[in-house]
C-alpha positions in Angstrom: 8.1 25.8 -28.7 8.0 22.7 -30.9 5.2 20.3 -29.6 6.4 17.1 -28.0 5.7 14.2 -30.4 4.7 10.8 -29.1 4.7 7.5 -31.1 2.6 4.9 -29.3 -0.3 2.5 -29.4 -3.5 2.3 -27.3 -2.5 -1.2 -26.2 0.8 0.1 -24.7 0.2 1.0 -21.0 3.2 3.3 -21.1 1.8 5.2 -24.2 -1.4 5.7 -22.3 0.6 6.9 -19.2 2.5 9.5 -21.2 -0.4 10.8 -23.2 -2.6 11.3 -20.1 0.3 13.0 -18.4 0.9 15.4 -21.3 -2.8 16.3 -21.3 -2.9 17.0 -17.6 0.3 19.1 -17.7 -1.1 21.0 -20.8 2.1 20.4 -22.7 1.6 20.9 -26.5 2.0 17.5 -28.1 1.2 15.5 -31.2 0.1 11.9 -30.8 1.3 9.5 -33.6 -0.6 6.2 -33.4 1.6 3.4 -34.9 4.6 1.4 -34.2 8.3 1.0 -35.2 7.1 -1.5 -37.9 6.2 1.6 -39.9 9.2 4.0 -39.6 8.4 7.7 -40.2 10.6 9.4 -42.8 13.0 11.9 -41.3 12.5 10.6 -37.7 15.5 9.0 -35.9 15.2 5.5 -34.5 15.6 5.1 -30.8 18.4 3.1 -29.4 15.9 0.6 -28.2 12.6 0.3 -30.1 10.0 0.7 -27.4 6.6 2.3 -27.1 6.1 5.0 -26.5 9.0 6.8 -28.2 9.0 10.5 -27.5 10.6 12.9 -30.0 12.1 16.2 -28.8 13.1 18.9 -31.2 12.6 19.0 -34.9 14.4 18.3 -38.2 18.0 17.2 -38.0 18.0 18.0 -34.3 15.1 15.7 -33.5 15.9 13.2 -30.7 14.1 9.9 -30.1 13.9 8.9 -26.4 12.3 6.0 -24.6 11.6 5.0 -20.9 8.7 7.0 -19.4 10.2 7.7 -16.0 13.2 9.7 -17.1 11.1 11.3 -19.8 8.7 12.6 -17.2 11.6 14.2 -15.3 12.9 15.8 -18.5 9.5 17.2 -19.2 9.4 18.7 -15.7 12.7 20.5 -16.4 11.8 21.7 -19.9 8.1 22.5 -19.4 7.6 23.9 -15.9 4.1 24.2 -14.4 1.4 21.7 -13.4 4.1 19.5 -11.9 3.5 15.8 -11.2 6.5 15.5 -9.0 6.0 16.6 -5.4 8.5 19.1 -4.0 8.3 17.5 -0.5 11.1 14.9 -0.3 9.2 12.2 1.5 6.3 12.4 -1.0 8.7 12.5 -3.9 10.2 9.2 -2.7 6.8 7.6 -2.4 6.0 8.8 -5.9 9.1 7.1 -7.2 8.3 3.9 -5.3 4.7 3.7 -6.5 5.5 4.6 -10.1 8.1 1.9 -10.1 5.7 -0.6 -8.7 3.1 0.2 -11.3 5.6 0.1 -14.2 7.4 -3.1 -13.1 5.0 -5.2 -11.1 1.5 -4.3 -12.3 2.7 -4.8 -15.9 3.1 -8.5 -15.0 -0.6 -8.6 -14.4 -1.3 -6.8 -17.6 0.9 -9.1 -19.7 -0.3 -12.2 -17.8 -4.1 -11.6 -18.3 -3.6 -10.5 -21.9 -1.9 -13.7 -23.0 -2.5 -16.4 -20.4 -6.2 -16.9 -21.2 -7.5 -17.9 -24.6 -10.3 -15.4 -24.6 -8.0 -12.5 -23.8 -5.4 -13.6 -26.3 -8.0 -13.9 -29.1 -9.1 -10.4 -28.3 -5.6 -8.9 -28.0 -4.1 -10.3 -31.2 -6.3 -8.4 -33.7 -6.5 -5.3 -31.5 -2.7 -5.0 -31.5 -2.6 -5.2 -35.3 -5.5 -2.7 -35.9 -4.0 -0.3 -33.4 -1.0 -0.1 -35.7 -3.1 0.5 -38.8 -6.9 0.2 -38.9 -6.8 -0.1 -42.7 -5.2 -3.5 -42.9 -7.4 -5.9 -45.0 -8.8 -8.9 -43.1 -6.7 -11.4 -45.0 -3.5 -9.5 -44.1 -4.5 -8.7 -40.5 -5.5 -12.2 -39.5 -2.1 -13.9 -40.0 -0.4 -10.9 -38.5 -2.6 -11.2 -35.4 -2.1 -14.9 -35.1 1.7 -14.5 -35.4 1.7 -11.6 -32.9 -0.3 -13.7 -30.4 2.0 -16.7 -30.7 5.0 -14.5 -30.2 3.6 -12.9 -27.1 2.3 -16.1 -25.5 5.8 -17.6 -26.0 7.2 -14.6 -24.1 5.0 -14.9 -21.1 7.8 -16.6 -19.1 10.0 -13.5 -19.6 7.8 -11.3 -17.3 7.3 -14.1 -14.8 3.9 -15.4 -15.9 3.6 -19.2 -15.8 1.4 -21.8 -14.2 3.4 -21.6 -10.9 3.2 -17.8 -10.6 -0.3 -17.2 -12.0 -2.1 -17.4 -8.7 0.3 -14.9 -7.1 -0.2 -12.4 -10.0 -4.0 -12.7 -10.1 -4.4 -12.5 -6.3 -2.3 -9.3 -6.2 -4.3 -7.7 -9.0 -7.6 -8.5 -7.3 -6.3 -7.0 -4.0 -5.1 -3.9 -5.9 -8.6 -3.3 -7.4 -9.8 -2.9 -3.8 -6.8 -0.9 -2.6 -7.1 1.6 -5.4 -10.8 1.9 -5.0 -10.3 3.0 -1.5 -7.5 5.4 -2.4 -9.6 7.1 -5.1 -12.6 7.3 -2.7 -10.5 9.1 -0.1 -8.5 11.7 -2.1 -9.0 11.1 -5.8 -5.3 10.3 -6.3 -2.4 8.4 -4.8 -0.7 11.4 -3.1 -3.5 13.8 -2.6 -6.2 15.7 -4.5 -3.8 16.2 -7.5 -2.2 13.5 -9.6 1.5 12.6 -9.4 3.6 10.6 -11.8 2.6 7.5 -9.8 -1.1 8.0 -10.7 -0.3 8.1 -14.4 1.8 4.9 -14.1 -1.1 3.1 -12.3 -3.6 4.5 -14.8 -1.5 3.2 -17.8 -1.5 -0.4 -16.6 -5.1 -0.3 -15.5 -6.3 1.0 -18.9 -5.4 -2.4 -20.2 -6.5 -4.5 -17.3 -9.7 -2.6 -16.7 -10.8 -1.7 -20.3 -9.0 -3.7 -23.0 -8.6 -7.3 -21.7 -11.9 -9.1 -21.0 -10.9 -11.2 -17.9 -9.4 -8.5 -15.7 -11.9 -6.0 -17.0 -14.7 -8.1 -15.6 -12.9 -8.3 -12.3 -12.6 -4.5 -12.1 -16.2 -3.9 -13.3 -17.5 -6.2 -10.5 -15.1 -5.1 -7.8 -14.9 -1.4 -8.4 -17.1 0.6 -10.7 -15.4 3.6 -9.1 -12.0 2.6 -10.3 -13.3 1.8 -13.7 -14.9 5.3 -13.9 -11.6 6.9 -12.6 -9.8 5.5 -15.7 -12.1 7.5 -18.0 -11.5 10.6 -16.0 -7.7 10.3 -15.9 -7.6 9.9 -19.7 -7.9 13.7 -19.9 -7.3 15.8 -16.8 -6.5 18.9 -18.8 -9.4 20.7 -17.0 -8.6 19.3 -13.5 -8.4 22.0 -11.0 -5.1 22.4 -9.1 -5.2 20.3 -5.9 -3.0 19.7 -2.9 -0.5 17.1 -1.9 -1.4 14.9 1.1 -0.2 15.8 4.6 2.4 13.6 6.2 0.0 12.9 9.1 -2.5 11.3 6.7 0.0 9.1 4.8 -0.4 5.9 6.7 -4.2 5.9 6.7 -4.1 6.6 2.9 -1.2 4.5 1.7 -0.6 1.9 4.3 -2.3 -1.0 2.6 -0.7 -0.1 -0.8 2.7 0.0 0.8 2.0 -3.4 2.4 1.0 -4.8 -1.0 4.3 -3.5 -2.5 6.2 -5.1 0.4 4.2 -8.3 0.0 4.9 -9.0 -3.7 7.2 -6.6 -5.4 10.0 -6.3 -2.8 10.7 -10.0 -2.5 10.8 -10.1 -6.3 13.2 -7.2 -6.5 15.5 -8.7 -3.9 15.6 -12.1 -5.5 16.0 -10.8 -9.0 18.9 -8.5 -8.0 20.7 -11.2 -6.1 20.4 -13.6 -9.1 21.6 -10.8 -11.4 24.6 -10.1 -9.2 25.5 -13.8 -9.2 25.3 -14.0 -13.0 22.3 -16.3 -13.0 19.9 -16.5 -15.9 16.9 -17.6 -13.8 15.9 -17.5 -10.2 13.4 -19.0 -7.7 12.1 -17.3 -4.6 9.0 -17.2 -2.4 6.4 -14.5 -2.8 3.2 -14.3 -0.7 4.1 -17.7 0.7 4.2 -19.4 -2.7 6.9 -20.4 -5.1 7.9 -17.9 -7.8 10.3 -18.6 -10.7 11.3 -16.6 -13.7 14.3 -15.4 -15.8 16.4 -12.7 -14.4 15.4 -9.2 -15.5 18.5 -6.9 -15.5 16.5 -3.7 -15.8 14.6 -4.4 -12.6 17.9 -5.0 -10.8 18.6 -1.3 -11.7 15.2 -0.3 -10.4 16.2 -1.6 -6.9 19.5 0.4 -7.1 17.5 3.5 -8.1 15.1 3.1 -5.1 18.1 2.7 -2.7 19.8 5.7 -4.1 16.6 7.8 -3.8 16.4 6.9 -0.1 20.0 7.7 0.5 19.6 11.1 -1.1 16.9 12.1 1.5 17.7 14.4 4.4 18.1 12.6 7.7 14.6 13.8 8.8 13.0 12.7 5.6 14.7 9.3 5.8 13.6 8.8 9.3 10.0 9.7 8.4 10.2 7.3 5.5 11.6 4.4 7.5 8.9 4.9 10.1 6.2 4.8 7.4 7.6 1.7 5.8 8.3 -0.2 9.0 6.3 -3.5 9.0 5.2 -3.2 5.4 8.0 -5.4 3.9 9.2 -2.4 1.9 11.9 -1.7 4.5 13.7 -4.9 3.5 14.9 -3.2 0.4 17.2 -1.1 2.5 18.5 -3.6 5.0 22.2 -4.4 4.7 21.7 -8.1 4.6 19.6 -7.8 1.5 22.1 -5.8 -0.4 22.9 -7.5 -3.7 
């Protein structure tokens, strides 16, 4: 079978997510470091130029695909074995929820720390350019890095990073360092002694926060050497022995505080964003963690809420009741209450 090809960059958390997942699942692959600034002859352009871009097939039949979550599901169908998707319906929903939280909320922290602080922005600009091509001469790379940094700093507001929201984002990240430290200590992974898609989503964001960007990396190094070490291990789990999914009876003890964090910050964001999108607004304001939050509407994240609701509705009655009991009191249950439907 033709190896899966992956175009990405080390500074892209989703590229790191997908590369680590391919390694764990022992799927033959070819990593192409670069960006869409340097198109590869004979390769199709994706509909939306995002990293990573995954190429399936070869020659004229080669297909360019983006969006890591559906790509993971496609890989499950086309490359069976060493699955990262639990068969148990309740665990499968939790995997979807936590993966979505990592992809859509934790990335706010990643983008915020990278470009909000001068030290981090000065570090990131040149790195992003040399990740594309390490052979750029200095006199070419510097203006490119400066331009890249200016462009990304100007886009901070898009993901919700501004002076008003900064304390909310940073407090959530600092709590998550402790939460994931305890999760790793207990089982090694989010849903047991084997990694799920959610682990790779968390890993992708934390490779940037814990390794690349100086300010959040210092926070992680001080707060959890265990979590920092976990990142190096998850980079290549091709030799990881097969493990087990967590028992239902242990879910609250293992995931309760993570679910409470999701309900504390991500759920109010999702609900307010979806309501504003449905009303045709371009911006919205809400309260998160007792503080004012404001940002532009993000249509993709309105779809994320619909996906989570559909996933819950697809559960059997027993699984849905077990899920609702687990989520009760965390704030996550508000996503599924009728009065919050957008």
